[in-house]
N, C-alpha and C positions, 0 to 999 in steps of 0.2 A: 504493500500500500504506500502511495505517495501522498503528499499533502494536497495535490491537485485532485486526488481521487476522494473528494470529500462527501461521499454518500455512504449510508449504512447498507446492511445486507438486503434491505427491502427497497433500496433505491431512493430513500429519502435523503434530502440534502442536509448536511451537517450545519448546525447552528451553534451560536455561543450565547449564553445567558449570564449576565453580570448582576450580582446582588450587592447593594451597598450596606453599610452598617445599620441604617435604620430599618432595612428589610430583615435584619438578623438580630434585632434588639433583645428578644426574649424567647422562651420556648415556643410560645404561640406563633411568633414570627417565623421561626425555623420550620414549624409544621406547615405554615402557610406556603413557604417557599417550596417545601417538599411536594405539596399538593399542586403547585404551579408546574413543577418539573414533571410530575406524573401526567399532567394534562398537556403540556406544551413542548416537552422535550422528547428526544428519541435516543436510541442507543448511539453511542459515539459522539453525542453532543458534548460540548465543553461548557463548563460552569466556572466563572471567575467570581471570587467572593472577597469582600472586605472583612475587617475585624468586626466582631459582633458589638453592636451598640456603640458605646463610648470607650471601647477597650484601648484603642490607640491613644486617645487623650489621657487615659488613666496611666498608661505606660510612660507617656511623656511627663505626667505629673510625678510619677515615682522617680524618674530620672532627675527631675528638678529637686525633689526632696532629698536625694542622696547627698547633695552638696550643702543642705541646710539643716536637716533634722533626721538623724538616722532612725529614731523611734517612729516618727511619722511615716518615713519611707517604708519601714517594715510593715506598718499597719495598712498602708496603701496597697502594698504588694499582696498581703494576705486577703484583703477585701476583694482584690481582683481575682485571686485564685478561687475564692468562694463563689464569685459570680460565674466563672468558667465551669467550676465543678457542678454548680446548680444546673447549668445548661445540660451537662452530660447526664446528671441524675434524673432530670425531668424528661429527657428525650430518648435515651438509649437503654436497652434492656439486655439481659443475659450476660454472657462472658465479655462481649464487646465493651460494656460499661466499665468493667474493671480495667481492661486494657487501656482505655482512654484516660481513666483517672490516673493510672500509673504513669502514663506518658506525660500527663499534665503536671504531676508532682515532680517528675524528673526535670521538666522545663523550668519550673519555678525554683528548683534547687540550683540550676545553672544560672538563672537570673540573680538569685540572692548571692551566690558566690561571686559573680561578676561585679555586683554592686559593692562588694567589700573593698575593691580597689578603685582608683581613679579610672573612669572609663573613657576611652578614646572616641573620636567621632564615628569610626566604623563600628565600634562595639555598641554605641548608642543606636545606630541604625539597625544593627542585628537585633537588639532588644525590642525595638519598636515593631519589628516584623513578626513577632510571635502571635499577635492577634489574628492575622490572616491564617497562620498555620493551624491554630486551634479551630477556626471556623471551618477549614477544609476537612479536618478530621471528623468533626461532629456531623457536618452535613453529609459527608460520604457514608458514615456509619448509619445515619438516619435513612438515607436512600436505600442502602442495602437491606435494612430492616423492613422496608416497605416492598421489597422484591425488585428494586431497580438496581441492577449491577452498577456499582460505582467505585471509584478509586480516587484517592487524593494525590495531588502532585504539587511540589514546591516549585514555583516559577523560577527560583534561582538555579534550578538544574538546567535551564535552557535559555532564559533571557539574559542578554549581555548588555551592559551599559557602564559608563564611567561616571564617577561622581562629579556633579556640577550643580549650578543653581537650578537648572531645569534639565535633568538628565534625559538623553535621547537613547532609545533602544537601538543597538547595532543589529539591524535585521539580517545582514549577511552572515554574521556569526551565530545569530539565534536560530535561524531557519533550520539548519541540519540537526541541531540539538533537539528542537521541538519535534521534528520528524521522527527522530529516533525514539523519543518518549512515547509518541502516539502509536507508533507501530507496535510497541510492547503492550498497548492497552486497548486493543481493538474490541469492539462489542460492549464497551462500558462507558458510562458517563464519567468524564474526568473532571474532578473538582480541583481548581487551581487557585493558588494564592494570588491575589492582586497586589499592586503597590510596590512590588520588589523585583529587583534584578540582581545580577552578580557582576562585580568588577573584575578586572584582569588579575588582581591580587587575591581573588577568592572572597573578597569582602562583600557585605550586603550594601546594595545601592538602592536607596529609596527614590521613587520616581516623582516625588514632590506633590504639590497641590493637585487634586483630582487624579492622582497617580493610579488609582484602581481603575477608573474609567479608561484612562489612557492605556493601561496595560491590557484591558479587555479588548479594545479595538486593535491594538498591535497584535495580540495573540490571534484575534479573529482574522486579520489580514495574513499573518504568517501561515495559519492553518487553512486558508482559502475557504472559510465558511461562507455560507450564502447570506447570513444575517447575524448581526449582533443586537441583542435586546438588552438594554440597560433598565433593570427594574429598580425603582427607588420609591420614595414616598409621595411622588406626584405622577400623574398620568402622562405628562409630556409637556409640550410648550403651549401656553395659552396666549390669547390675544393681549392679555395683560395679567399681572399678578392677581389670581383669583381672590387673594386675601384683601386686595385693595379695590378691585372692581367686581362687583357681585355678578354681573352678566358677562364676564370674560368667557370666551368660548375656547374649547380645546381645538387646536389645529391638527387635523389628522395628517396633513402633509406639509412639509416645510422644505424649501429648496436648500441645497447644501450651502450655497453662498449666503443665504439668509441665516442659516444656523451658524455659520462661521462668523458672520457679523454680530449676531446676538452674543456669541461667546466672546468676541473681541471687546464687546461693550460690558463685559463682566457679569452677564446674567448668570445666576447661580445654577440653573438647570443644565447648562452646557459649558464646556471649556474647550478652548481652541486646540489644545494638545490632543484631546479626545477625538477631534474631527480630522486630524492630520492623516492617520492611517486610513480613514474612510475615503478621503479625497484621493488617496494614492492607490486605491484598490477597487475591486468590484463589489465589495460587501455593502449590504443595506444596513442602516442603523435605525432601530426603533426604540422609543422611550415609552415605558409603561409603569404602572403603579402596582407594586407587589401587595399592598394592603387592600386594594380593590382592583383585581385583575380585569374585571369586565367594565371598568369605568372609561375605557377608550385608550387611545395611544397616539403618538406622533411618529410618523415615519419620515426620515430624512431622505430626500430623493434627489437624484441628479437629473436636471432638466436644462435644456438650452434655450427654451422659449423665453421671450422677454416677459418680465413681470409687469404688473399693472399698478402697484402702489403698496402702501403700508399694510402690514399684517399684524404687527405687534407694537405695543407701546410699553417701553421699559424705562426703568429709572435706577439711579444709584445715589445714595444719600451722602456718601463720604468720598469726595473728590478733591484732589489737590492739583494746583497749577504749578508747573515749572515755567518760569518766565525768563526769557533771554532778551536783554536789552543790548543791542549791537551799536557800537559807537558809529556815528555818521561817517567817519573816515574809513571804516572797514567795509569790505565787500559783503553786502547783506546776502546776496544770492549764494556766495561761497559758504557762508556760515550755515545757511539752510541745507546745502548739500552735505556739508561736514556733519551736521546734526543727524541727517538720515543715515549716513554710514555708521555712525556711532551706535545708534539705536538698533540697527539691523544686526550688529555684532552680538548683542545680547538678546536678540530675537524678541524685541519689545516694540510695540506700536502704541501710540497715544490713543486714548479713548476718542479724543477730538483735538484738533489743533487750529490755531489761527495765526496768520502772519500779516503784519501791517508794514508795508514798505515805507510809507511816509513817516511812521513812528519808529521804524527800525526795531520792531518788537515781535517776538515769537512767543506764543503761549501754547503749552502742551498740557492736556488734562490726563492725569493718571489716578489709579486707585491709591489709597493711602498705604496699601501693602507694598507697592513697588516704587513709590515716588522717591524714597531715600536712595534706593539703588541707582535710579536715573540721575539724581542730583550728584551722587558721588562720582558716577561715570563722567558726567559733563565737567565737573569741577577738576577732575584729574586729567582731563583731556586737553587742557589749555586752549579751549575753544575761545574765539575772539568775541566774548560777550560777558556782560554782568549777569550772573545767574542767581535767581532767588526762588524760593518755594513759598507758595501762598496757600493757606488752608481755608476751610470753611465754605466749600462749594458743593454743589450737587449737579446731577445731570438728568435730563429727560430726553428720550429719543424715540423716534418712529422708525421701525425697521421693516423692510420689505423691498424686494426687487422692483425697481422702477419708481420708487417713492419720490425721488428727486425730480422726475419728469411728469409726475401726476399733479396737475395744477390744483385740483380740488383738495388733495391731501396736504400739499404744501401750504396752500392758503389756510386750511383749517388748523394746521399745526402752528403757523405763525400767529394766527388770530387769537388762539388760546393763550399765547405767551405774552400778549399785550399787558403792560403794567408790571411784568415780572422783572426782577433785578438781573437782567441778562448780561453776562460777560461777553459771550460770543456764541454764534450758531454756526455749525460746520456741517457740510454735506460730504459724505464719503466719496472717494474718487470713483468707485464702481456704481454709485447711485443707489446703494442698498440701504442707506440710513441718513437721517437728519438728526443731529444731536445738539441740544441746547445746554450750555454750561452757564450756571447762574449761582448767585449767592444763595445760601441755604434757605429753602422754602419748604412748605408742606407738599412734598412730591406726590403723596398718595392722592390728595385732592386734585392735583394737576393732571396726574395720569388718568384719573377717572373722567375729567371733563374732556381731555383730548381724545380718549377712547370713544366717548359718546359722540363727539363732533366728527371724527373721521370714519367710524365704522357703521353707526346705526342708520344713517340716512343714505349711505352709499353702498349697502350690501348688494352684491350682484349674484344672481342665480342663473345658471345655465341649464337648459332643458335638452334632453336627448330622447328622441322618439324611436323606439324599436318596433317596427311594424307600421306600415302605411296603408293597410287594407281598409276593410269596412269600418272598424272602430277607430283606427288611427286617423283616417281621413276626416271622420266626423269630429274627432278631438281637435284637429288642426282648425277646423271651422269654428268650433266653440272657443278655443283659445284665442283666435283672432278677435272674436267679439268681446271676450272678457279680459284681455291683457291689461288694458288701462285700469280697469276696476281692480284687478288683482294687485297691480303695483301700488295703487293708491291705498288699498286696504292694508298692505303690509309695509309700505314705505321702502320697498326694495325694487330693483329692476329685474325683469325676467327676459331672457333671450333664448330663443330656440337656436341651438348651435349644431345639431345633427339630426338627420332623419335617415333611417336605413330599413332595408328589407333583408331577406335571407342571404343576398349575394352582394348587394351594393350599398355604399354609404355616401351620403352627402354631408360633408363636414365643413363648417365655416365658423370659426371662433368669433368672427365679427357679427354674426347673426344671419339667420335665414328668415325671410318673410313667411310666416305661416299661411298667409292668404294665397300664396302662389307656390307653396312647397310641393304639393302634389303635382301640379301642372309642370313645374320645371325640374322635377326630380331626375328624369331620364337624362337631361342635358348636363347635369352637374354631378351626378353620383358616379363613383368609381368602385370597381370590384375590390373585394377584400378576401383574404384567406384566413380561416380559423380565427385566431385572436387579434388579427391586425386591426379590426375596427376598434377594439378596446385600447390598443397601444396608441392609436391616433388621437384618442381622447385625453391622454394623460397630461399633455402640456397645455391644459386650458388655463385661462387667466381669471377664472371666476372664484368667488368666495365659497360657493357650494355648487355642486352639479346634481341634478335630479334626473335619473334615468327612468323612463316610462316603458315598461315591457307590456305591450298590448298584443303580443303574439300568442300562438298556441304551440310554441316550440319547446319541446321537452329538454333539448340540449342547452337552451339558454339558462335553465335553472341551475345547471352545474357551474355557471359563471358567476352566480350571485355572490358567493363568498369573495371572489376576486374583486367584484365591484365594490364591496365594503372595504376591502383591504386598500383599494386605491382611493378611498375617501368619498365615493359616490353614495348618494341616497337613492332609494329605489321605490317606485310605485308600480305595482304589478296587477295586471288583469290575467296574467298567465297562472294557471292553477297548479302546474306541475311541482313547483318547489313546496308549496303549502301542503300538498297531499303525497309527497314522496315518502319513502321509508324513513322511519324516525331518525336514523343516523344521519341521513342527508338533510332532513328538515331541521334538526337541531344544529347541524353544522352551519346552515345559513343563518339561523337565529343567533348563534354564538358569534358568527363573524360580524354581524351588524352591531351586536351589543358590545363586543370587545373594541370596536373601532369608533364607537360613539356615533355611528351613522344610523339612519332610520330606514325601515322597510315597512311600507304600508300596502295593504292588499285587500281593501274593502271591495274592490271591483271584481274580486275572484268569485264572490258568492252574492247572488241577488242583484247584480249590477249596481244601481244607485241606492238600493235599500240599505239602511245602516245596520245590517245584521251583525257583522263582525264586531262593530263598536258596541252594540247593545249587549252582546254576550260578554265582551271584555269588561264593560262597565259593571255588569252584575258581579263578575269575579272580583274586581278591584274594590267594590263596595262591601264585600264580605259575604255575598250570597254564593250559593253553590248550585250549578245547573245539574238537574237530575235526569232530564230526558229532552230529546229534540225530535221534531217530526215536521214534515212539510212536503210541499210540491216544489222541488228545487230547479226544475227545468222548464223554461218558458216554452220551448219547442214541444216537449211532451205534454205540457199543460194545454197548449192549443190543440194538439192532436186528440187528446182524450176528452176535451170539452166538445169536440165535433163528432167524436166516434159514438154512434148510436145504432140501434138495430136498423138494418137496411142500408147502412153506410159501409163502404169499402175502406178499410184502414190504409191499404196500399195506395188507393186513389187520393186520400187525404194527404198521405206522405209526399206524393209527387207534387201535389198542389202546394204544400208548405215549402218544398224544395225550390219550386219555381218562383215563389214569392220571397225567397231569401230568409225564411223563418228557421231553416235548419243550417247546420254546418255544411260547407261545400260537399263533404262526404257525410250523408245523412246517417250512416251506420254509427258514426261517432255519438250521435244523440241516442239512437236506439239501443246501443250497447249497455247503457247505464253507467259507463265509466265516468262521464262528466258529473253525474249526480253523486256517484261514489266519492269523487275528489272533493266536491263541495261539502259532503257530510264529514269527511276526514278533517277538512280545514276547520269547520265549525266545532267539531268535537275537541280538537286541539286548542281552539280559542277558548273553550270552556275549561281548559286546564286538565283535560283527561287524555290519557295515553291511548293511542290507537295506531295500528298499522293498516295500510291499504288492504292487505290480504285478510284482515279481520272482518271486513265488510262483505256480507253475502250479497252478491249482485245477480239480479235476474236480467239477462240480456234478452232483448226482443228481436234479435237477429238470429234466425235459424242457422244451424251450422252450414247447411248447403248453400247459403247466400253469402257467407263471410268472405270467401276468397274470390268472388266474381268481380269483373270490371263493373264500373258504375252503371253503364248502359245495360249490361246483362242483369245487374241487380234489379233495376226497375222492371225489366221485362219479366222477371220471375218473382216479383215482390208479392204476388198473391199468396205465396207460401206463408207470409206473415199473417194474412187474413185467416188461413187455416189454423195457425198457431193461436191466434187471439179469439177465435170463435167460441171455444169452451169458456173462456173468461167472460165474454160478453153475455153468454147464456146464464152464467153463474150470477152476474150482476142483475139480470132480469129476474131471475128466480128469487133473489134476496131483496128485490125492489130497491136496488142501490145503483151506484154509478162506479165506473171503472176508472181508477186513477193510478199514476206511477208515483209511489210514495217513498220518501226516505225516512228512516226511523233509527234513532239511537234510544234503546230502552233503558229503564232504570237498572237493569241487570248488566248493562255495559255491552249488550249485543247490538250489532249494527246491521241493517239490511236496507237494500233499495230494490224495489220491484213493484209488481202489480198488486193492488188491493181493491176489494169491493167496499165502498164507503156508503153509509146512509146519507140521505139528502141533507139531514141537519148537521152533519159533520162539518166543522169549519174548513176542512181541507177539500170538501166536495164542491163548494160553490165559489167559483172564481171567474173573473173575466178571462177571456182567451189570452194566453201568453203571460198571465199573472203568476207570480210565485207567492207562496205563503210559508211562513216559518212560525212554528208553535214551540215556545220555550217554557218548559216546566222547571221551576227551581224551588228552593226552600221558601222563598217569599211569594212565588207565583205558582204554588202547588194546586190550589183549588181552582184558580182561574189563570191558565197559562198566558204568558205574554205573547201576543200574536202580532207579527209584522207581515203585511201583505202589500202587493203592488207589482208594477211591471218588473219582472226579473230578468229581462233580456231586451236587447235592442240597442242600436248604435247610439241613440240619443242619451238614454239613461246610463249606459256604460261610460260614454265620454264624460258625462256629468259627474259620475263617480270618480273618475280620474282627476278632474279639476277640483272636486271636493277634497280629495286626498292631497293635492298640491297645496291647497289652502291650509289644511290641517298640519301638514309637514312643515310648511313655512312658519307657522305659528310656534313650532317647537325649536326653531333655529335661534 
């Protein structure tokens, strides 16, 4: 096996999961991480961990106390040992528990002995690295205990780096060493220490601030994994700090350059060193919350398309200015060039900078953590300028590709800064951010008002229509009529950006006129193969994209999880996903839940009737659905309303087909499969488990007609009359009517098929093409909740799609 062969025995692509200290803070957190790995990881996946909780800080505290108070240092070390031992005692069972405790005591003996003498810098680094070692041992043992084969690995066996202010991993030396380690551990999850590498002298090299995240992406790049997921205490990147802005939204996708800019501006969720290996490899990076795995995520994506404006408002409360005043007799341009060279040597860029030629002044904004290093460097460089450090500043910035060329966002940003004590405002060279440096103010209030001004009135929604047939074409007409009202209602803009059929796609990010989309489709659409249509959608410039699937294509349902992963919302009239096998159905549900995207599918049952929502509302209000019944097919409703003694069912069927009341292939309606799918969807909406094969289905298509061409089917359709004749006689005898009914009984048994109903039965008396749904629950036991009305037709189905757009938009 080589590192490029990064798939397991079942062909799944290897991934890397990184868990920070907050994700491993206590026994419950460890168990939650193990559950995440049970659900989201595979054999041969890599897992990088930080020290549990505040372990590293407590080791640093112990090292500091060694020089001050030996007794307090001893107590600090014993307290830390107890914390680590409690993790083992609460998590591990059997012989493994004692093994881990013995190893822990041995480690603490080594630490105590080392602390008896003056410790060197390399020894202190060695001591600080124990937290990661303890985490790998405990997590690997816990995974093995749960039946997941796992082994722990010390990153110092393969990562090579040299000590410096910001150590960089030597990938050329590290790659073969990692390859050797992984070859020996095939078929197992490998739990690896973060934060550490080994120097040439065999000493421990700590990788500095955010070193664990950096080591995770480095290891991921070296191991050629497909994805690195960083699990922490937040779900990803929000449009603003959610602690400051209540309606800040999670960004499911973020461009790599936007992420890098956010990291450069010192946002705590990302660090520029973490992103370096991502930008230099093919791996994807995802940020997720270990405390709430289903709360959504942010995926860092590589795109080349131009951005359209700000996505994030960020702030920093502690900013310092390094000010250089150049004497008028000196070459101001030369000083600026000299300054750039000096900063590049220590791999530092300013948060923002301003240069004034007329005043011969350069101002550079830095965090308080690094400003002294910058000052010392410039002072020792003999640069031709008077250098001073000024404290007491803050920063507010708008980040997003294209923000500097978006006049609305630029104007909004500057407008909200009126009256603030601005020192200077700087735009990044790449046009990815605008940053304002000012005297200290309440940045939380400022972030909130800028977020409101830039995002709420300007949110842009892109719409993608899959299927331009009967329903799709009617939706285009309805959307044309309702577009202005829709935008006024929600204060957002809506743009149709793609229309496609099973073979061709018309894509225009600038917008397609829905009024002429059907007419001009053939002249603009281009053919696509397999997933090309989806790839073409990825580089869109919209805040959100809603895909409308109005097809009856079973294959499209398999793409639904991918739509969620790419950050798209979905509105579906396609029944296949909702009525698929439970494994596939819940895969779709989980995909949308985990990415924070929405999947609405009211149009799958009853067209415009709010059946799905009614059942869901009952569940969410504390009621329990006991049984369901009804006429779920508008086609079969019409046929059996007309079918009476003396009538030919086959003649009625052909009449319905000619009038467009059936599917193009009428056996789809007669087979009962469509009614079965609707019953499965509603049963699941009621919170009940069901498989499609659990439903007993009575087909109205005799076996000898099933394989015929359509023309031959109609020629021989009188066979259906012979099949139905006994049923019609039974209805006459019982003085009832014949109907095709769907039922979910209180015993959990489900059936769709013919029934003889009495005239006073609510299911017996309908207008042609009407559907009826009777819902019996704890609260509606004596008098079931009944919903009835047109359950099929292009108008009501198109209306249901528009209703779902309104509902979904209200959730954004």
